DOKE-515243 format. One record per atom (N, C-alpha, C): x, y, z negated; atom name. Coordinates in nm, 4 decimals. Each point is the difference from the previous one (the first is absolute). Example, Ala and Ser with C-alpha at 12.3 -4.5 7.8 and 13.67 -1.06 7.14 Angstrom:
2
+----------+----------+----------+-------+
:       xx :       yy :       zz : vexmi :
+----------+----------+----------+-------+
:   1.3190 :  -0.5690 :  -0.7800 :     N :
:  -0.0890 :   0.1190 :   0.0000 :    CA :
:   0.0900 :   0.1200 :   0.0000 :     C :
:  -0.0350 :   0.1050 :   0.0720 :     N :
:   0.0820 :   0.1190 :  -0.0060 :    CA :
:  -0.0770 :   0.1090 :  -0.0730 :     C :
+----------+----------+----------+-------+
//
This chain:
149
+----------+----------+----------+-------+
:       xx :       yy :       zz : vexmi :
+----------+----------+----------+-------+
:  -0.0225 :  -1.5210 :  -0.1677 :     N :
:  -0.1395 :   0.0144 :  -0.0452 :    CA :
:  -0.0214 :   0.1271 :  -0.0535 :     C :
:   0.0975 :   0.0472 :  -0.0922 :     N :
:  -0.0027 :   0.1322 :  -0.0854 :    CA :
:  -0.0315 :   0.1177 :   0.0967 :     C :
:   0.1019 :   0.0053 :   0.1240 :     N :
:  -0.0221 :   0.1126 :   0.0820 :    CA :
:  -0.1361 :   0.0015 :   0.0561 :     C :
:  -0.0467 :  -0.1068 :   0.0426 :     N :
:  -0.1283 :   0.0013 :   0.0748 :    CA :
:  -0.1036 :   0.0284 :  -0.0919 :     C :
:   0.0104 :  -0.0287 :  -0.1289 :     N :
:  -0.1176 :   0.0114 :  -0.0982 :    CA :
:   0.0112 :   0.1440 :  -0.0268 :     C :
:   0.1085 :   0.0770 :  -0.0392 :     N :
:   0.0087 :   0.1282 :  -0.0297 :    CA :
:  -0.0358 :   0.0802 :   0.1314 :     C :
:   0.0154 :  -0.0407 :   0.1132 :     N :
:  -0.0291 :   0.0746 :   0.1225 :    CA :
:  -0.1519 :   0.0010 :  -0.0031 :     C :
:  -0.0596 :  -0.1147 :  -0.0197 :     N :
:  -0.1532 :  -0.0153 :  -0.0113 :    CA :
:  -0.0630 :   0.0804 :  -0.1144 :     C :
:   0.0763 :   0.0308 :  -0.1274 :     N :
:  -0.0666 :   0.0787 :  -0.1113 :    CA :
:   0.0132 :   0.1484 :   0.0658 :     C :
:   0.1091 :   0.0438 :   0.0639 :     N :
:   0.0174 :   0.1346 :   0.0423 :    CA :
:  -0.1177 :   0.0252 :   0.0976 :     C :
:  -0.0330 :  -0.0884 :   0.0893 :     N :
:  -0.0891 :   0.0099 :   0.1201 :    CA :
:  -0.1498 :   0.0066 :  -0.0631 :     C :
:  -0.0283 :  -0.0723 :  -0.1101 :     N :
:  -0.1293 :  -0.0020 :  -0.0355 :    CA :
:  -0.0130 :   0.1212 :  -0.0821 :     C :
:   0.0896 :   0.0468 :  -0.0906 :     N :
:  -0.0306 :   0.1356 :  -0.0758 :    CA :
:  -0.0094 :   0.1112 :   0.0898 :     C :
:   0.0616 :   0.0048 :   0.1237 :     N :
:   0.0049 :   0.0942 :   0.0857 :    CA :
:  -0.1162 :   0.0140 :   0.0768 :     C :
:  -0.0679 :  -0.1150 :   0.0293 :     N :
:  -0.1400 :  -0.0064 :   0.0631 :    CA :
:  -0.1199 :   0.0086 :  -0.0614 :     C :
:   0.0042 :  -0.0257 :  -0.1363 :     N :
:  -0.1292 :   0.0125 :  -0.0752 :    CA :
:   0.0352 :   0.0353 :  -0.1465 :     C :
:  -0.0883 :   0.0482 :  -0.0723 :     N :
:   0.0250 :   0.0423 :  -0.1217 :    CA :
:   0.0002 :  -0.1177 :  -0.0893 :     C :
:   0.1134 :  -0.0372 :  -0.0816 :     N :
:  -0.0111 :  -0.1150 :  -0.0777 :    CA :
:   0.0213 :   0.0544 :  -0.1421 :     C :
:  -0.0797 :  -0.0183 :  -0.0958 :     N :
:  -0.0061 :   0.0412 :  -0.1246 :    CA :
:   0.0415 :  -0.0887 :  -0.1440 :     C :
:   0.0190 :  -0.1412 :   0.0567 :     N :
:   0.0271 :  -0.0866 :  -0.1095 :    CA :
:   0.1080 :  -0.1047 :   0.0550 :     C :
:   0.0860 :  -0.0629 :  -0.0884 :     N :
:   0.0791 :  -0.1086 :   0.0541 :    CA :
:  -0.0979 :  -0.1089 :   0.0429 :     C :
:  -0.0858 :  -0.0232 :  -0.0586 :     N :
:  -0.0939 :  -0.1215 :   0.0220 :    CA :
:  -0.0742 :   0.0209 :   0.1488 :     C :
:  -0.0188 :   0.1312 :   0.0492 :     N :
:  -0.0597 :   0.0346 :   0.1282 :    CA :
:   0.1195 :  -0.0382 :   0.1029 :     C :
:   0.1080 :   0.0586 :  -0.0243 :     N :
:   0.1169 :  -0.0350 :   0.0700 :    CA :
:   0.0257 :  -0.1309 :   0.0189 :     C :
:  -0.0012 :  -0.0926 :  -0.1014 :     N :
:   0.0363 :  -0.1407 :   0.0026 :    CA :
:  -0.0945 :  -0.0614 :   0.0958 :     C :
:  -0.1396 :   0.0307 :  -0.0194 :     N :
:  -0.0919 :  -0.0715 :   0.0768 :    CA :
:   0.0347 :   0.0498 :   0.1722 :     C :
:   0.0383 :   0.0993 :   0.0115 :     N :
:   0.0093 :   0.0395 :   0.1303 :    CA :
:   0.1311 :  -0.0653 :   0.0566 :     C :
:   0.0988 :  -0.0133 :  -0.0945 :     N :
:   0.1207 :  -0.0828 :   0.0612 :    CA :
:  -0.0424 :  -0.1488 :   0.0133 :     C :
:  -0.0797 :  -0.0528 :  -0.0739 :     N :
:  -0.0382 :  -0.1371 :   0.0119 :    CA :
:  -0.0700 :  -0.0073 :   0.1281 :     C :
:  -0.0841 :   0.0837 :   0.0413 :     N :
:  -0.0692 :   0.0047 :   0.1184 :    CA :
:   0.0926 :  -0.0082 :   0.1250 :     C :
:   0.1231 :   0.0374 :  -0.0141 :     N :
:   0.0897 :   0.0154 :   0.0837 :    CA :
:   0.1104 :  -0.1296 :  -0.0125 :     C :
:  -0.0206 :  -0.0883 :  -0.0819 :     N :
:   0.0715 :  -0.1178 :  -0.0122 :    CA :
:   0.1152 :   0.0096 :  -0.1117 :     C :
:  -0.0117 :   0.1090 :  -0.0844 :     N :
:   0.0948 :   0.0122 :  -0.0998 :    CA :
:  -0.0532 :  -0.0339 :  -0.1382 :     C :
:   0.0123 :  -0.1028 :  -0.0763 :     N :
:  -0.0437 :  -0.0286 :  -0.1247 :    CA :
:   0.1046 :   0.0406 :  -0.1003 :     C :
:  -0.0410 :   0.0998 :  -0.0562 :     N :
:   0.1089 :   0.0589 :  -0.1143 :    CA :
:  -0.0450 :   0.0006 :  -0.1299 :     C :
:   0.0815 :  -0.0120 :  -0.1066 :     N :
:  -0.0255 :   0.0229 :  -0.1240 :    CA :
:  -0.0003 :   0.1501 :  -0.0370 :     C :
:  -0.0692 :   0.0296 :  -0.0995 :     N :
:  -0.0090 :   0.1441 :  -0.0573 :    CA :
:   0.1430 :   0.0695 :  -0.0359 :     C :
:   0.1024 :  -0.1179 :  -0.0375 :     N :
:   0.1230 :   0.0468 :  -0.0433 :    CA :
:   0.0768 :   0.0577 :   0.1396 :     C :
:  -0.0204 :  -0.0983 :   0.0989 :     N :
:   0.0706 :   0.0260 :   0.1233 :    CA :
:  -0.0594 :   0.1273 :   0.0734 :     C :
:  -0.1195 :   0.0333 :  -0.0079 :     N :
:  -0.0731 :   0.1169 :   0.0659 :    CA :
:   0.0715 :   0.1163 :  -0.0893 :     C :
:  -0.0047 :  -0.0098 :  -0.1412 :     N :
:   0.0570 :   0.1219 :  -0.0757 :    CA :
:   0.1343 :   0.0404 :   0.0410 :     C :
:   0.0950 :  -0.1012 :   0.0250 :     N :
:   0.1212 :  -0.0041 :   0.0427 :    CA :
:   0.0129 :   0.0869 :   0.1266 :     C :
:  -0.0836 :  -0.0677 :   0.1157 :     N :
:  -0.0168 :   0.0772 :   0.1151 :    CA :
:  -0.0207 :   0.1545 :   0.0178 :     C :
:  -0.1054 :   0.0218 :  -0.0974 :     N :
:  -0.0501 :   0.1396 :  -0.0058 :    CA :
:   0.1026 :   0.0729 :  -0.0650 :     C :
:   0.0676 :  -0.0390 :  -0.1011 :     N :
:   0.1101 :   0.0841 :  -0.0472 :    CA :
:   0.1274 :   0.0214 :   0.1042 :     C :
:   0.0478 :  -0.1175 :   0.0714 :     N :
:   0.1031 :  -0.0024 :   0.0941 :    CA :
:  -0.0358 :   0.0955 :   0.1176 :     C :
:  -0.1342 :   0.0041 :   0.0352 :     N :
:  -0.0375 :   0.0825 :   0.1124 :    CA :
:  -0.0139 :   0.1420 :  -0.0306 :     C :
:  -0.0075 :   0.0305 :  -0.1482 :     N :
:  -0.0271 :   0.1423 :  -0.0373 :    CA :
:  -0.1300 :   0.0433 :   0.0165 :     C :
:  -0.0926 :  -0.0942 :  -0.0076 :     N :
:  -0.1606 :   0.0501 :   0.0242 :    CA :
:  -0.0324 :   0.0609 :  -0.1455 :     C :
:  -0.0602 :   0.1154 :   0.0104 :     N :
:  -0.0828 :   0.0540 :  -0.0984 :    CA :
:  -0.1555 :   0.0143 :   0.0133 :     C :
:  -0.0668 :   0.0091 :  -0.0953 :     N :
:  -0.1452 :   0.0114 :  -0.0281 :    CA :
:  -0.0335 :   0.1413 :  -0.0012 :     C :
:  -0.0799 :   0.0696 :   0.0915 :     N :
:  -0.0304 :   0.1464 :  -0.0215 :    CA :
:  -0.1012 :   0.0338 :   0.1105 :     C :
:  -0.0318 :   0.1300 :  -0.0137 :     N :
:  -0.0774 :   0.0771 :   0.1067 :    CA :
:  -0.1452 :  -0.0252 :  -0.0664 :     C :
:  -0.0874 :   0.0615 :   0.0550 :     N :
:  -0.1301 :   0.0002 :  -0.0432 :    CA :
:  -0.0653 :  -0.1451 :  -0.0023 :     C :
:   0.0540 :  -0.0650 :   0.0890 :     N :
:  -0.0694 :  -0.1391 :  -0.0139 :    CA :
:   0.0947 :  -0.1034 :  -0.0839 :     C :
:   0.0923 :   0.0402 :  -0.0607 :     N :
:   0.0721 :  -0.0599 :  -0.0905 :    CA :
:   0.0568 :  -0.1421 :   0.0669 :     C :
:   0.0463 :   0.0080 :   0.1140 :     N :
:   0.0427 :  -0.1244 :   0.0807 :    CA :
:   0.1531 :  -0.0066 :   0.0210 :     C :
:   0.0515 :  -0.1209 :   0.0189 :     N :
:   0.1365 :  -0.0112 :   0.0135 :    CA :
:   0.0562 :   0.0857 :   0.1288 :     C :
:   0.1070 :   0.0521 :  -0.0067 :     N :
:   0.0673 :   0.0572 :   0.1193 :    CA :
:   0.1355 :   0.0226 :  -0.0249 :     C :
:   0.0947 :  -0.0175 :   0.1208 :     N :
:   0.1331 :   0.0347 :  -0.0114 :    CA :
:   0.0400 :   0.1204 :  -0.0841 :     C :
:   0.0890 :   0.0006 :  -0.0552 :     N :
:   0.0305 :   0.1375 :  -0.0641 :    CA :
:   0.0724 :   0.1039 :   0.0805 :     C :
:  -0.0389 :   0.1118 :  -0.0097 :     N :
:   0.0457 :   0.1080 :   0.0875 :    CA :
:   0.1470 :   0.0319 :  -0.0581 :     C :
:   0.0923 :  -0.0050 :   0.1017 :     N :
:   0.1332 :   0.0309 :  -0.0382 :    CA :
:   0.0165 :   0.1370 :  -0.0532 :     C :
:   0.0734 :   0.0263 :  -0.1041 :     N :
:   0.0203 :   0.1360 :  -0.0612 :    CA :
:   0.1262 :   0.0434 :   0.0420 :     C :
:   0.0904 :  -0.0887 :  -0.0407 :     N :
:   0.1645 :   0.0279 :   0.0221 :    CA :
:   0.0570 :  -0.1245 :   0.0148 :     C :
:   0.1137 :  -0.0012 :   0.0781 :     N :
:   0.0652 :  -0.1309 :   0.0413 :    CA :
:   0.0693 :  -0.0213 :  -0.1413 :     C :
:  -0.0046 :  -0.1434 :  -0.0663 :     N :
:   0.0612 :  -0.0297 :  -0.1043 :    CA :
:   0.1046 :  -0.0898 :   0.0455 :     C :
:   0.1172 :  -0.0269 :  -0.0763 :     N :
:   0.0896 :  -0.0750 :   0.0409 :    CA :
:  -0.0282 :  -0.1458 :   0.0204 :     C :
:  -0.1124 :  -0.0454 :  -0.0754 :     N :
:  -0.0379 :  -0.1309 :   0.0150 :    CA :
:  -0.0958 :  -0.0362 :   0.1221 :     C :
:  -0.0483 :   0.1250 :   0.0663 :     N :
:  -0.0585 :  -0.0106 :   0.1307 :    CA :
:   0.1038 :  -0.0450 :   0.1162 :     C :
:   0.1160 :   0.0795 :  -0.0140 :     N :
:   0.1128 :  -0.0307 :   0.0862 :    CA :
:   0.0622 :  -0.1423 :  -0.0093 :     C :
:  -0.0005 :  -0.0373 :  -0.1291 :     N :
:   0.0437 :  -0.1322 :  -0.0190 :    CA :
:  -0.0907 :  -0.1042 :   0.0475 :     C :
:  -0.1309 :   0.0179 :  -0.0158 :     N :
:  -0.1154 :  -0.0977 :   0.0657 :    CA :
:   0.0103 :   0.0126 :   0.1467 :     C :
:   0.0186 :   0.1082 :   0.0722 :     N :
:   0.0030 :   0.0223 :   0.1188 :    CA :
:   0.1211 :  -0.0818 :   0.0564 :     C :
:   0.1068 :   0.0152 :  -0.0476 :     N :
:   0.1282 :  -0.0745 :   0.0359 :    CA :
:  -0.0245 :  -0.1541 :  -0.0030 :     C :
:  -0.0648 :  -0.0482 :  -0.1236 :     N :
:  -0.0148 :  -0.1481 :  -0.0149 :    CA :
:  -0.1114 :  -0.0389 :   0.1111 :     C :
:  -0.1031 :   0.0758 :   0.0260 :     N :
:  -0.0944 :  -0.0234 :   0.0697 :    CA :
:   0.0662 :  -0.0146 :   0.1624 :     C :
:   0.0871 :   0.0820 :   0.0337 :     N :
:   0.0619 :  -0.0070 :   0.1280 :    CA :
:   0.0850 :  -0.1313 :   0.0230 :     C :
:   0.0743 :  -0.0286 :  -0.1056 :     N :
:   0.0795 :  -0.1093 :  -0.0019 :    CA :
:  -0.0897 :  -0.1305 :   0.0140 :     C :
:  -0.1214 :   0.0050 :  -0.0631 :     N :
:  -0.0717 :  -0.1238 :  -0.0144 :    CA :
:  -0.1013 :  -0.0162 :   0.1267 :     C :
:  -0.0500 :   0.1142 :   0.0494 :     N :
:  -0.1008 :  -0.0304 :   0.1042 :    CA :
:   0.0402 :   0.0408 :   0.1325 :     C :
:   0.0872 :   0.0889 :   0.0237 :     N :
:   0.0402 :   0.0600 :   0.1306 :    CA :
:   0.0608 :  -0.1065 :   0.0893 :     C :
:  -0.0611 :  -0.0470 :   0.1189 :     N :
:   0.0642 :  -0.0737 :   0.0957 :    CA :
:   0.0664 :   0.0644 :   0.1138 :     C :
:  -0.0516 :   0.1142 :   0.0321 :     N :
:   0.0505 :   0.0681 :   0.1179 :    CA :
:  -0.0247 :   0.1426 :   0.0154 :     C :
:   0.0783 :   0.0702 :   0.0504 :     N :
:  -0.0132 :   0.1504 :   0.0213 :    CA :
:   0.0203 :   0.0330 :   0.1349 :     C :
:  -0.1021 :   0.0839 :   0.0716 :     N :
:   0.0207 :   0.0494 :   0.1498 :    CA :
:  -0.0451 :   0.1534 :  -0.0112 :     C :
:   0.0679 :   0.0710 :   0.0830 :     N :
:  -0.0274 :   0.1375 :   0.0107 :    CA :
:  -0.0139 :   0.0402 :   0.1483 :     C :
:  -0.1123 :   0.0774 :   0.0103 :     N :
:  -0.0267 :   0.0634 :   0.1366 :    CA :
:  -0.0142 :   0.1422 :  -0.0364 :     C :
:   0.0774 :   0.0958 :   0.0543 :     N :
:  -0.0058 :   0.1355 :  -0.0239 :    CA :
:   0.0003 :   0.0397 :  -0.1483 :     C :
:  -0.1164 :   0.0741 :  -0.0612 :     N :
:   0.0262 :   0.0091 :  -0.1421 :    CA :
:  -0.1214 :  -0.0883 :  -0.0608 :     C :
:  -0.0107 :  -0.1253 :   0.0513 :     N :
:  -0.0951 :  -0.0947 :  -0.0555 :    CA :
:   0.1019 :  -0.1333 :  -0.0340 :     C :
:  -0.0217 :  -0.0432 :  -0.1161 :     N :
:   0.0555 :  -0.1034 :  -0.0542 :    CA :
:  -0.0884 :  -0.1151 :  -0.0311 :     C :
:   0.0147 :  -0.1020 :   0.0604 :     N :
:  -0.0732 :  -0.1299 :  -0.0203 :    CA :
:   0.0509 :  -0.0984 :  -0.0985 :     C :
:  -0.0590 :  -0.0294 :  -0.0981 :     N :
:   0.0419 :  -0.1107 :  -0.1114 :    CA :
:  -0.0900 :  -0.1316 :   0.0068 :     C :
:   0.0915 :  -0.0854 :   0.0230 :     N :
:  -0.0770 :  -0.1493 :  -0.0133 :    CA :
:   0.0334 :  -0.0705 :  -0.1121 :     C :
:  -0.1144 :  -0.0646 :  -0.0498 :     N :
:   0.0151 :  -0.0893 :  -0.1405 :    CA :
:  -0.0669 :  -0.1359 :   0.0271 :     C :
:   0.0009 :  -0.0707 :  -0.1004 :     N :
:  -0.0758 :  -0.1326 :   0.0083 :    CA :
:  -0.1573 :   0.0308 :  -0.0252 :     C :
:  -0.0705 :  -0.0960 :   0.0415 :     N :
:  -0.1503 :   0.0226 :  -0.0140 :    CA :
:  -0.0443 :   0.0444 :  -0.1547 :     C :
:  -0.0708 :   0.1024 :   0.0011 :     N :
:  -0.0528 :   0.0563 :  -0.1071 :    CA :
:   0.0961 :   0.0789 :  -0.0993 :     C :
:   0.1159 :   0.0288 :   0.0534 :     N :
:   0.1003 :   0.0699 :  -0.0732 :    CA :
:   0.0065 :   0.1609 :   0.0418 :     C :
:  -0.0534 :   0.0306 :   0.1075 :     N :
:  -0.0050 :   0.1343 :   0.0491 :    CA :
:  -0.0618 :   0.0944 :  -0.1041 :     C :
:  -0.1106 :  -0.0286 :  -0.0379 :     N :
:  -0.0613 :   0.1078 :  -0.1050 :    CA :
:   0.0882 :   0.0063 :  -0.1244 :     C :
:   0.0716 :  -0.0914 :  -0.0482 :     N :
:   0.0645 :   0.0113 :  -0.1183 :    CA :
:   0.1345 :   0.0881 :   0.0311 :     C :
:   0.0675 :  -0.0502 :   0.1155 :     N :
:   0.1226 :   0.0997 :   0.0376 :    CA :
:  -0.0403 :   0.1394 :   0.0289 :     C :
:  -0.1265 :   0.0223 :   0.0556 :     N :
:  -0.0546 :   0.1345 :   0.0403 :    CA :
:  -0.0097 :   0.0958 :  -0.1466 :     C :
:  -0.0640 :  -0.0701 :  -0.0961 :     N :
:  -0.0245 :   0.0627 :  -0.1186 :    CA :
:   0.1358 :   0.0490 :  -0.0611 :     C :
:   0.0963 :  -0.0985 :  -0.0075 :     N :
:   0.1451 :   0.0393 :  -0.0519 :    CA :
:   0.0597 :   0.0774 :   0.0861 :     C :
:  -0.0102 :   0.0248 :   0.1458 :     N :
:   0.0499 :   0.0886 :   0.0766 :    CA :
:  -0.0386 :   0.1340 :  -0.0327 :     C :
:  -0.1357 :   0.0101 :  -0.0093 :     N :
:  -0.0817 :   0.1283 :  -0.0288 :    CA :
:   0.0446 :   0.0605 :  -0.1291 :     C :
:   0.0000 :  -0.0731 :  -0.0974 :     N :
:   0.0482 :   0.0295 :  -0.1582 :    CA :
:   0.1383 :   0.0350 :   0.0097 :     C :
:   0.0984 :  -0.0336 :   0.0950 :     N :
:   0.1233 :   0.0421 :  -0.0165 :    CA :
:   0.0120 :   0.1453 :   0.0486 :     C :
:  -0.1081 :   0.0523 :   0.0769 :     N :
:   0.0082 :   0.1296 :   0.0505 :    CA :
:   0.1361 :   0.0372 :   0.0719 :     C :
:   0.0440 :  -0.0717 :   0.1051 :     N :
:   0.1299 :   0.0327 :   0.0606 :    CA :
:  -0.0330 :   0.1211 :   0.0889 :     C :
:   0.0996 :   0.0804 :   0.0110 :     N :
:  -0.0020 :   0.1258 :   0.0763 :    CA :
:  -0.0195 :  -0.0249 :   0.1481 :     C :
:   0.0352 :  -0.1145 :   0.0495 :     N :
:  -0.0231 :  -0.0432 :   0.1329 :    CA :
:  -0.1204 :  -0.0410 :   0.0507 :     C :
:  -0.0929 :  -0.0313 :  -0.0953 :     N :
:  -0.1346 :  -0.0362 :   0.0192 :    CA :
:  -0.0931 :   0.1026 :  -0.0056 :     C :
:  -0.0926 :   0.0175 :   0.1148 :     N :
:  -0.1095 :   0.0868 :  -0.0035 :    CA :
:  -0.1291 :  -0.0876 :  -0.0354 :     C :
:  -0.0123 :  -0.1110 :   0.0383 :     N :
:  -0.1034 :  -0.0952 :  -0.0190 :    CA :
:   0.0142 :  -0.1400 :   0.0163 :     C :
:  -0.0959 :  -0.0912 :  -0.0420 :     N :
:   0.0129 :  -0.1321 :   0.0318 :    CA :
:  -0.1397 :  -0.0631 :   0.0318 :     C :
:  -0.0129 :  -0.1004 :   0.0864 :     N :
:  -0.1243 :  -0.0759 :   0.0120 :    CA :
:   0.0494 :  -0.1491 :   0.0015 :     C :
:  -0.0706 :  -0.0724 :  -0.0975 :     N :
:   0.0456 :  -0.1466 :  -0.0064 :    CA :
:  -0.1170 :  -0.0855 :   0.0226 :     C :
:   0.0163 :  -0.1087 :   0.0810 :     N :
:  -0.0860 :  -0.1014 :   0.0324 :    CA :
:   0.0485 :  -0.1241 :  -0.0772 :     C :
:  -0.0293 :  -0.1262 :   0.0408 :     N :
:   0.0410 :  -0.1125 :  -0.0693 :    CA :
:   0.1373 :  -0.0365 :   0.0056 :     C :
:   0.0721 :   0.0247 :   0.0840 :     N :
:   0.1323 :  -0.0381 :   0.0251 :    CA :
:   0.0909 :   0.1060 :   0.0689 :     C :
:  -0.0720 :   0.1195 :   0.0124 :     N :
:   0.0874 :   0.1053 :   0.0759 :    CA :
:  -0.0405 :   0.1455 :  -0.0791 :     C :
:   0.1044 :   0.0631 :   0.0081 :     N :
:  -0.0188 :   0.1391 :  -0.0478 :    CA :
:   0.0518 :   0.0951 :   0.1111 :     C :
:  -0.0590 :   0.1037 :   0.0165 :     N :
:   0.0359 :   0.1086 :   0.1020 :    CA :
:   0.0420 :   0.1157 :  -0.1006 :     C :
:   0.1315 :   0.0434 :   0.0144 :     N :
:   0.0446 :   0.1164 :  -0.0725 :    CA :
:   0.0182 :   0.1124 :   0.1057 :     C :
:  -0.0490 :   0.1219 :  -0.0425 :     N :
:   0.0160 :   0.1294 :   0.0745 :    CA :
:   0.1158 :   0.0849 :  -0.0657 :     C :
:   0.0914 :   0.0277 :   0.0908 :     N :
:   0.0996 :   0.0987 :  -0.0531 :    CA :
:  -0.0231 :   0.1291 :   0.0773 :     C :
:   0.0657 :   0.1061 :  -0.0782 :     N :
:  -0.0614 :   0.1373 :   0.0696 :    CA :
:   0.0755 :   0.0265 :   0.1328 :     C :
:   0.1099 :  -0.0620 :   0.0283 :     N :
:   0.0718 :   0.0076 :   0.1317 :    CA :
:   0.0954 :  -0.1164 :   0.0079 :     C :
:   0.0587 :  -0.0019 :   0.1272 :     N :
:   0.0753 :  -0.1242 :   0.0383 :    CA :
:   0.1297 :  -0.0095 :  -0.0777 :     C :
:   0.0513 :   0.1094 :  -0.0306 :     N :
:   0.1344 :  -0.0022 :  -0.0902 :    CA :
:  -0.0289 :  -0.0918 :  -0.1404 :     C :
:  -0.1070 :   0.0599 :  -0.0684 :     N :
:  -0.0265 :  -0.0448 :  -0.1227 :    CA :
:  -0.0624 :  -0.1531 :   0.0090 :     C :
:  -0.0597 :  -0.0345 :   0.1189 :     N :
:  -0.0387 :  -0.1388 :   0.0179 :    CA :
:   0.1235 :  -0.0875 :   0.0085 :     C :
:   0.1016 :   0.0475 :   0.0585 :     N :
:   0.1106 :  -0.0721 :   0.0094 :    CA :
:   0.0678 :  -0.0157 :  -0.1272 :     C :
:   0.0139 :   0.0966 :  -0.0774 :     N :
:   0.0249 :  -0.0183 :  -0.1550 :    CA :
:  -0.0536 :  -0.0911 :  -0.0614 :     C :
:  -0.1389 :   0.0047 :  -0.0044 :     N :
:  -0.0834 :  -0.0973 :  -0.0618 :    CA :
:   0.0279 :  -0.1303 :   0.0414 :     C :
:   0.0072 :  -0.0267 :   0.1380 :     N :
:   0.0298 :  -0.1285 :   0.0539 :    CA :
:   0.1294 :  -0.0567 :  -0.0663 :     C :
:   0.1164 :   0.0694 :  -0.0015 :     N :
:   0.1116 :  -0.0509 :  -0.0715 :    CA :
:  -0.0241 :  -0.0437 :  -0.1360 :     C :
:  -0.0737 :   0.0919 :  -0.0682 :     N :
:   0.0013 :  -0.0232 :  -0.1346 :    CA :
:  -0.0813 :  -0.1102 :  -0.0344 :     C :
:  -0.1062 :  -0.0365 :   0.0785 :     N :
:  -0.0843 :  -0.1229 :  -0.0164 :    CA :
:   0.0763 :  -0.1065 :   0.0500 :     C :
:   0.0854 :   0.0095 :   0.1026 :     N :
:   0.0848 :  -0.1356 :   0.0083 :    CA :
:   0.0966 :  -0.0242 :  -0.0982 :     C :
:   0.0505 :   0.0881 :  -0.0535 :     N :
:   0.1077 :  -0.0246 :  -0.0984 :    CA :
:  -0.0910 :  -0.0596 :  -0.1265 :     C :
:  -0.1271 :   0.0746 :  -0.0346 :     N :
:  -0.0611 :  -0.0757 :  -0.1119 :    CA :
:  -0.0387 :  -0.1489 :   0.0128 :     C :
:  -0.0275 :  -0.0364 :   0.1336 :     N :
:  -0.0647 :  -0.1225 :   0.0340 :    CA :
:   0.1302 :  -0.0907 :   0.0270 :     C :
:   0.1264 :   0.0340 :   0.0215 :     N :
:   0.1051 :  -0.0934 :   0.0255 :    CA :
:  -0.0285 :  -0.0505 :   0.1633 :     C :
:  -0.0479 :   0.0874 :   0.0744 :     N :
:  -0.0201 :  -0.0405 :   0.1525 :    CA :
:   0.1394 :   0.0238 :   0.0775 :     C :
+----------+----------+----------+-------+
//
């Protein structure tokens, strides 16, 4: 339930300006998630959402530098969410459970791995683009090791 809820939080704040926890709570309720203020505060903190910009809306924090905690969170997310890794040329496809791809995608982006040019996350799938085939192979091996595949 938590991964799906947090994925919904990320999707909501990326689609529209959300300026208060109450506004976010109402949007979540309309999607079938009835959460308390304490749960919502915890989700906001765990997802690294910040209020800012001209509209003072919630948005994901821009990564400045890779912190050791980002790598630890990435490794934990890999072991918890990743179910399958496939590679075609310099593209690596990651499979997760329903609603878990956005969370794993955020953790992957924050880890700023040198083999990753970019990611695109859906509900249960993440497409990872590597600069070339050699680095895609390296990434594939690394991800398999972290997921215990």
